[in-house]
Backbone as JSON Lines, residues from 0, in Angstrom:
{"i":0,"aa":"M","n":[-43.55,87.18,-187.84],"ca":[-43.36,86.01,-188.69],"c":[-43.32,86.49,-190.14]}
{"i":1,"aa":"T","n":[-42.36,85.94,-190.89],"ca":[-42.22,86.3,-192.3],"c":[-42.35,85.05,-193.16]}
{"i":2,"aa":"A","n":[-42.35,85.27,-194.44],"ca":[-42.46,84.14,-195.38],"c":[-41.23,83.24,-195.32]}
{"i":3,"aa":"D","n":[-40.12,83.79,-194.8],"ca":[-38.88,83.01,-194.71],"c":[-38.79,82.16,-193.46]}
{"i":4,"aa":"D","n":[-39.76,82.3,-192.55],"ca":[-39.74,81.51,-191.31],"c":[-39.85,80.03,-191.62]}
{"i":5,"aa":"L","n":[-39.22,79.21,-190.77],"ca":[-39.2,77.77,-190.96],"c":[-39.93,77.06,-189.83]}
{"i":6,"aa":"S","n":[-40.63,76.03,-190.17],"ca":[-41.24,75.17,-189.15],"c":[-40.15,74.28,-188.56]}
{"i":7,"aa":"L","n":[-40.47,73.62,-187.47],"ca":[-39.54,72.67,-186.86],"c":[-39.13,71.61,-187.88]}
{"i":8,"aa":"D","n":[-40.09,71.04,-188.56],"ca":[-39.81,69.98,-189.55],"c":[-38.94,70.5,-190.69]}
{"i":9,"aa":"A","n":[-39.24,71.7,-191.19],"ca":[-38.47,72.25,-192.3],"c":[-37.04,72.55,-191.88]}
{"i":10,"aa":"L","n":[-36.87,73.08,-190.67],"ca":[-35.51,73.37,-190.18],"c":[-34.73,72.08,-189.99]}
{"i":11,"aa":"A","n":[-35.36,71.07,-189.4],"ca":[-34.69,69.78,-189.18],"c":[-34.26,69.17,-190.51]}
{"i":12,"aa":"E","n":[-35.13,69.21,-191.48],"ca":[-34.8,68.65,-192.8],"c":[-33.65,69.41,-193.45]}
{"i":13,"aa":"A","n":[-33.72,70.73,-193.42],"ca":[-32.68,71.55,-194.06],"c":[-31.33,71.39,-193.35]}
{"i":14,"aa":"A","n":[-31.36,71.24,-192.03],"ca":[-30.12,71.09,-191.26],"c":[-29.65,69.65,-191.2]}
{"i":15,"aa":"Q","n":[-30.44,68.73,-191.74],"ca":[-30.14,67.3,-191.72],"c":[-29.96,66.79,-190.29]}
{"i":16,"aa":"E","n":[-30.88,67.21,-189.42],"ca":[-30.92,66.78,-188.03],"c":[-32.32,66.29,-187.72]}
{"i":17,"aa":"S","n":[-32.44,65.55,-186.63],"ca":[-33.77,65.07,-186.24],"c":[-34.57,66.22,-185.63]}
{"i":18,"aa":"T","n":[-35.89,66.1,-185.71],"ca":[-36.73,67.13,-185.09],"c":[-36.53,67.15,-183.58]}
{"i":19,"aa":"E","n":[-36.26,66.0,-183.0],"ca":[-36.03,65.94,-181.55],"c":[-34.8,66.74,-181.17]}
{"i":20,"aa":"R","n":[-33.74,66.62,-181.95],"ca":[-32.5,67.35,-181.66],"c":[-32.71,68.86,-181.84]}
{"i":21,"aa":"I","n":[-33.38,69.26,-182.91],"ca":[-33.66,70.68,-183.13],"c":[-34.51,71.22,-181.99]}
{"i":22,"aa":"R","n":[-35.51,70.48,-181.58],"ca":[-36.37,70.89,-180.46],"c":[-35.56,71.05,-179.18]}
{"i":23,"aa":"R","n":[-34.66,70.11,-178.91],"ca":[-33.83,70.17,-177.71],"c":[-32.94,71.41,-177.74]}
{"i":24,"aa":"W","n":[-32.31,71.68,-178.89],"ca":[-31.47,72.86,-179.01],"c":[-32.29,74.13,-178.8]}
{"i":25,"aa":"A","n":[-33.5,74.16,-179.33],"ca":[-34.37,75.33,-179.14],"c":[-34.73,75.48,-177.67]}
{"i":26,"aa":"N","n":[-35.05,74.38,-177.01],"ca":[-35.41,74.43,-175.59],"c":[-34.24,74.87,-174.72]}
{"i":27,"aa":"L","n":[-33.02,74.61,-175.17],"ca":[-31.83,75.06,-174.45],"c":[-31.51,76.53,-174.74]}
{"i":28,"aa":"G","n":[-32.25,77.12,-175.67],"ca":[-32.01,78.52,-176.02],"c":[-30.97,78.72,-177.1]}
{"i":29,"aa":"L","n":[-30.52,77.64,-177.71],"ca":[-29.51,77.73,-178.76],"c":[-30.09,78.15,-180.1]}
{"i":30,"aa":"L","n":[-31.37,77.85,-180.29],"ca":[-32.06,78.23,-181.53],"c":[-33.3,79.02,-181.15]}
{"i":31,"aa":"P","n":[-33.23,80.33,-181.21],"ca":[-34.4,81.13,-180.84],"c":[-35.55,80.92,-181.83]}
{"i":32,"aa":"R","n":[-36.73,80.93,-181.3],"ca":[-37.92,80.78,-182.16],"c":[-38.97,81.78,-181.74]}
{"i":33,"aa":"D","n":[-39.83,82.08,-182.66],"ca":[-40.91,83.03,-182.43],"c":[-42.23,82.36,-182.76]}
{"i":34,"aa":"D","n":[-43.03,82.17,-181.75],"ca":[-44.34,81.55,-181.93],"c":[-44.23,80.17,-182.59]}
{"i":35,"aa":"G","n":[-43.19,79.43,-182.17],"ca":[-43.01,78.07,-182.67],"c":[-42.33,77.96,-184.01]}
{"i":36,"aa":"R","n":[-41.96,79.1,-184.61],"ca":[-41.31,79.07,-185.91],"c":[-39.91,79.66,-185.79]}
{"i":37,"aa":"F","n":[-39.05,79.29,-186.7],"ca":[-37.65,79.7,-186.68],"c":[-37.38,80.65,-187.83]}
{"i":38,"aa":"Q","n":[-36.57,81.69,-187.55],"ca":[-36.14,82.56,-188.64],"c":[-35.12,81.81,-189.48]}
{"i":39,"aa":"H","n":[-34.94,82.26,-190.7],"ca":[-34.03,81.58,-191.62],"c":[-32.6,81.49,-191.06]}
{"i":40,"aa":"E","n":[-32.19,82.47,-190.24],"ca":[-30.85,82.47,-189.65],"c":[-30.65,81.26,-188.74]}
{"i":41,"aa":"A","n":[-31.73,80.68,-188.23],"ca":[-31.63,79.51,-187.36],"c":[-31.0,78.33,-188.1]}
{"i":42,"aa":"L","n":[-31.14,78.28,-189.4],"ca":[-30.53,77.19,-190.17],"c":[-29.01,77.27,-190.08]}
{"i":43,"aa":"D","n":[-28.44,78.46,-190.25],"ca":[-26.99,78.61,-190.12],"c":[-26.54,78.24,-188.71]}
{"i":44,"aa":"R","n":[-27.3,78.66,-187.72],"ca":[-26.95,78.35,-186.34],"c":[-27.03,76.85,-186.08]}
{"i":45,"aa":"A","n":[-28.07,76.19,-186.59],"ca":[-28.22,74.75,-186.41],"c":[-27.06,74.0,-187.06]}
{"i":46,"aa":"R","n":[-26.63,74.45,-188.22],"ca":[-25.49,73.82,-188.89],"c":[-24.21,74.0,-188.08]}
{"i":47,"aa":"L","n":[-24.04,75.18,-187.48],"ca":[-22.86,75.43,-186.65],"c":[-22.89,74.56,-185.4]}
{"i":48,"aa":"I","n":[-24.04,74.45,-184.76],"ca":[-24.18,73.59,-183.58],"c":[-23.89,72.14,-183.95]}
{"i":49,"aa":"S","n":[-24.42,71.69,-185.06],"ca":[-24.19,70.32,-185.52],"c":[-22.7,70.07,-185.74]}
{"i":50,"aa":"F","n":[-22.02,71.03,-186.35],"ca":[-20.58,70.93,-186.58],"c":[-19.84,70.79,-185.24]}
{"i":51,"aa":"A","n":[-20.22,71.61,-184.26],"ca":[-19.58,71.57,-182.95],"c":[-19.84,70.24,-182.24]}
{"i":52,"aa":"V","n":[-21.05,69.74,-182.32],"ca":[-21.41,68.47,-181.68],"c":[-20.6,67.33,-182.29]}
{"i":53,"aa":"R","n":[-20.44,67.34,-183.6],"ca":[-19.65,66.29,-184.26],"c":[-18.19,66.31,-183.82]}
{"i":54,"aa":"R","n":[-17.74,67.44,-183.31],"ca":[-16.36,67.56,-182.83],"c":[-16.25,67.44,-181.32]}
{"i":55,"aa":"G","n":[-17.33,67.01,-180.68],"ca":[-17.28,66.68,-179.26],"c":[-17.66,67.78,-178.3]}
{"i":56,"aa":"I","n":[-18.17,68.89,-178.79],"ca":[-18.59,69.97,-177.9],"c":[-20.01,69.68,-177.44]}
{"i":57,"aa":"A","n":[-20.22,69.65,-176.14],"ca":[-21.53,69.33,-175.57],"c":[-22.48,70.51,-175.71]}
{"i":58,"aa":"T","n":[-23.75,70.21,-175.99],"ca":[-24.77,71.25,-176.04],"c":[-25.52,71.36,-174.72]}
{"i":59,"aa":"E","n":[-25.45,70.32,-173.91],"ca":[-26.12,70.35,-172.61],"c":[-25.3,71.17,-171.63]}
{"i":60,"aa":"P","n":[-25.97,71.9,-170.73],"ca":[-25.23,72.67,-169.72],"c":[-24.37,71.74,-168.88]}
{"i":61,"aa":"Q","n":[-23.14,72.15,-168.63],"ca":[-22.2,71.37,-167.85],"c":[-21.93,72.07,-166.52]}
{"i":62,"aa":"P","n":[-22.21,71.42,-165.41],"ca":[-21.93,72.06,-164.13],"c":[-20.43,72.23,-163.93]}
{"i":63,"aa":"S","n":[-20.02,73.42,-163.57],"ca":[-18.6,73.65,-163.36],"c":[-18.28,73.9,-161.9]}
{"i":64,"aa":"T","n":[-19.28,74.35,-161.15],"ca":[-19.05,74.56,-159.72],"c":[-20.27,74.12,-158.93]}
{"i":65,"aa":"V","n":[-20.03,73.71,-157.71],"ca":[-21.09,73.38,-156.77],"c":[-20.78,74.14,-155.5]}
{"i":66,"aa":"D","n":[-21.71,74.95,-155.03],"ca":[-21.52,75.76,-153.84],"c":[-20.25,76.59,-153.91]}
{"i":67,"aa":"G","n":[-19.91,77.09,-155.12],"ca":[-18.77,77.96,-155.27],"c":[-17.43,77.25,-155.35]}
{"i":68,"aa":"C","n":[-17.42,75.93,-155.28],"ca":[-16.16,75.18,-155.36],"c":[-16.06,74.53,-156.72]}
{"i":69,"aa":"P","n":[-14.9,74.65,-157.36],"ca":[-14.74,73.99,-158.66],"c":[-14.93,72.49,-158.54]}
{"i":70,"aa":"S","n":[-15.55,71.91,-159.55],"ca":[-15.72,70.46,-159.55],"c":[-14.43,69.78,-159.92]}
{"i":71,"aa":"E","n":[-14.29,68.55,-159.46],"ca":[-13.07,67.8,-159.74],"c":[-13.36,66.66,-160.68]}
């Protein structure tokens, strides 16, 4: 942990996202954290994810196959 590490609240505020959304992205592995804190680089990543979400890209895992067969 360094002085540049961000708390969940600080990252959410800086990225202009809700803490719930930042937490969900972290739980999905999109925003790595160390001991509950985020490195400063997580802010750039959160902004990129936010940009993608606004353009319709889903952050939740999307099933593409079931039992080896493509979904329809």
